[in-house]
C-alpha positions in Angstrom: -7.7 -12.4 -31.9 -9.2 -9.8 -34.3 -7.8 -6.3 -34.6 -10.9 -4.9 -33.2 -10.8 -7.1 -30.2 -7.1 -6.4 -29.7 -7.8 -2.7 -29.9 -10.5 -3.0 -27.4 -8.3 -5.0 -25.0 -5.6 -2.3 -25.3 -8.0 0.5 -24.4 -9.3 -1.5 -21.5 -5.8 -2.1 -20.2 -4.7 1.5 -20.8 -7.8 2.8 -18.8 -6.9 0.3 -16.0 -3.3 1.3 -15.8 -4.1 5.0 -15.8 -6.5 4.6 -13.0 -3.9 2.4 -11.1 -1.1 4.9 -11.6 -3.2 7.8 -10.4 -4.4 6.1 -7.3 -1.0 4.5 -6.5 0.8 7.9 -6.9 -1.6 9.7 -4.6 -0.6 7.3 -1.8 3.1 6.6 -2.4 6.3 8.7 -2.4 7.8 6.8 -5.2 5.8 7.7 -8.2 5.0 5.7 -11.3 4.5 6.6 -15.0 3.5 4.6 -18.0 6.5 3.9 -20.3 4.7 1.7 -22.8 2.1 -1.0 -23.3 3.4 -4.3 -24.1 2.5 -8.0 -24.1 3.7 -10.2 -21.2 3.4 -8.0 -19.2 0.7 -5.7 -20.4 2.3 -2.5 -19.3 5.7 -1.3 -18.3 6.0 1.5 -15.8 8.9 3.5 -14.7 9.4 4.5 -11.1 10.5 8.1 -10.0 13.8 6.3 -8.9 14.5 5.1 -12.5 13.5 1.5 -12.1 11.0 -0.5 -14.1 7.8 -2.3 -13.0 5.8 -4.6 -15.2 2.1 -4.8 -14.8 0.0 -7.7 -15.9 -3.6 -6.6 -16.2 -6.7 -8.6 -16.1 -10.5 -7.7 -15.9 -12.9 -9.4 -13.6 -16.4 -9.9 -14.7 -19.2 -11.9 -13.0 -19.4 -14.2 -16.0 -19.1 -14.3 -19.8 -22.7 -12.9 -20.3 -22.0 -9.9 -18.1 -18.7 -9.2 -19.9 -20.4 -9.3 -23.3 -23.2 -7.1 -22.1 -20.9 -4.5 -20.5 -18.7 -4.5 -23.7 -21.7 -3.7 -25.8 -22.1 -7.2 -27.2 -24.9 -8.9 -25.5 -25.7 -12.4 -26.7 -29.0 -12.9 -24.9 -27.8 -15.3 -22.4 -28.8 -14.8 -18.8 -26.8 -15.4 -15.7 -28.1 -17.8 -13.1 -28.6 -16.7 -9.6 -26.1 -14.0 -8.8 -23.9 -14.8 -5.8 -20.8 -13.3 -4.2 -19.3 -16.7 -4.0 -19.3 -16.9 -7.8 -17.6 -13.6 -8.2 -14.9 -14.7 -5.7 -14.5 -18.0 -7.6 -14.0 -16.0 -10.8 -11.4 -13.8 -9.1 -9.6 -16.8 -7.7 -9.5 -18.4 -11.1 -8.0 -15.2 -12.6 -5.3 -15.1 -10.0 -4.4 -18.7 -10.5 -4.4 -18.3 -14.3 -2.0 -15.3 -14.2 0.3 -17.0 -11.6 0.6 -20.0 -14.0 1.5 -17.8 -16.9 4.1 -15.6 -15.0 7.1 -17.6 -16.1 6.7 -16.5 -19.7 7.1 -12.8 -18.7 10.3 -10.7 -19.1 12.4 -11.4 -15.9 14.3 -8.1 -16.3 12.2 -6.4 -13.8 9.5 -7.1 -11.2 5.9 -7.8 -12.2 2.8 -6.7 -10.4 -0.7 -8.0 -11.1 -3.6 -5.5 -11.5 -7.1 -6.9 -11.4 -9.8 -4.4 -12.4 -13.2 -5.4 -11.1 -15.3 -4.5 -14.2 -18.4 -6.1 -12.7 -21.0 -3.7 -11.2 -22.7 -6.6 -9.4 -20.7 -6.4 -6.1 -19.0 -3.5 -4.3 -15.7 -3.4 -2.6 -17.2 -3.5 0.9 -19.1 -6.8 0.0 -15.9 -8.3 -1.7 -13.7 -7.3 1.2 -16.1 -8.9 3.7 -15.4 -12.2 1.9 -11.7 -11.6 1.8 -11.0 -14.9 3.7 -12.2 -16.8 0.6 -9.9 -14.9 -1.8 -6.9 -16.9 -3.0 -3.8 -15.2 -1.6 -1.6 -14.6 -4.6 1.7 -16.4 -4.5 5.1 -14.8 -4.7 5.3 -14.7 -8.5 4.1 -11.1 -8.5 5.7 -8.4 -6.2 2.1 -7.0 -5.6 -1.4 -8.0 -6.5 -3.6 -4.9 -6.9 -7.4 -4.9 -7.0 -9.0 -1.9 -8.6 -12.7 -1.6 -8.0 -15.6 0.7 -7.1 -17.6 1.0 -3.9 -21.0 2.3 -4.9 -19.6 5.5 -6.4 -18.1 6.3 -9.8 -14.7 6.7 -8.0 -12.2 3.8 -8.3 -10.5 2.4 -5.2 -7.3 0.5 -5.1 -6.6 -2.3 -2.6 -3.5 -4.4 -2.3 -4.7 -8.0 -2.2 -1.3 -9.1 -0.6 -2.7 -7.3 2.6 -5.5 -9.9 3.1 
C-alpha cells in the first residue's frame, strides 16, 4: 500500500467513524468518542461509561469502476447493467470477508463492524426493501452498522443486526 493510498484510507475511515459517532450519540444514552485510529480494528472508541469499543470500517461501492471514479481515479471502465442484486452481493461479500478476518483483532474489547455505503447508486429505502437478501452478520461483531444516504445529503444509520 502506498502512503497516498494509506492516507486516503485513513481519511475515509475517519469521516465514516465521525458520522457514525454523531448519529449513534444522537440516539443512545451511552455516548461514544474516538480515542484513536488503529489497524485491526480501524478505530477504537471510548464509551461514556469508560469502556472501549473497536470499530472495523469498510466502504461499500457498487464495483471497482465506481470506487475509482468516486475517489477521483476513473480508469475508463464501465459497469454492466446496474442492479440492486449486485450491490447486495457486494455488501454480503464485505460482511463475510470482515467476519473471516475478525480473529486477528485485539480481543481486549468488543468489536463492531461499520459499513459505509459510498455508492450513490441505490438509496437506503431500496436496500432496506431487499433486506431479506442481506447476509445476517454472525456473532463475531457485537453490532453491524450500515451508514448510508436516502436521497438526501444526510447520513442515516441502521443496525443490520435488526434485519
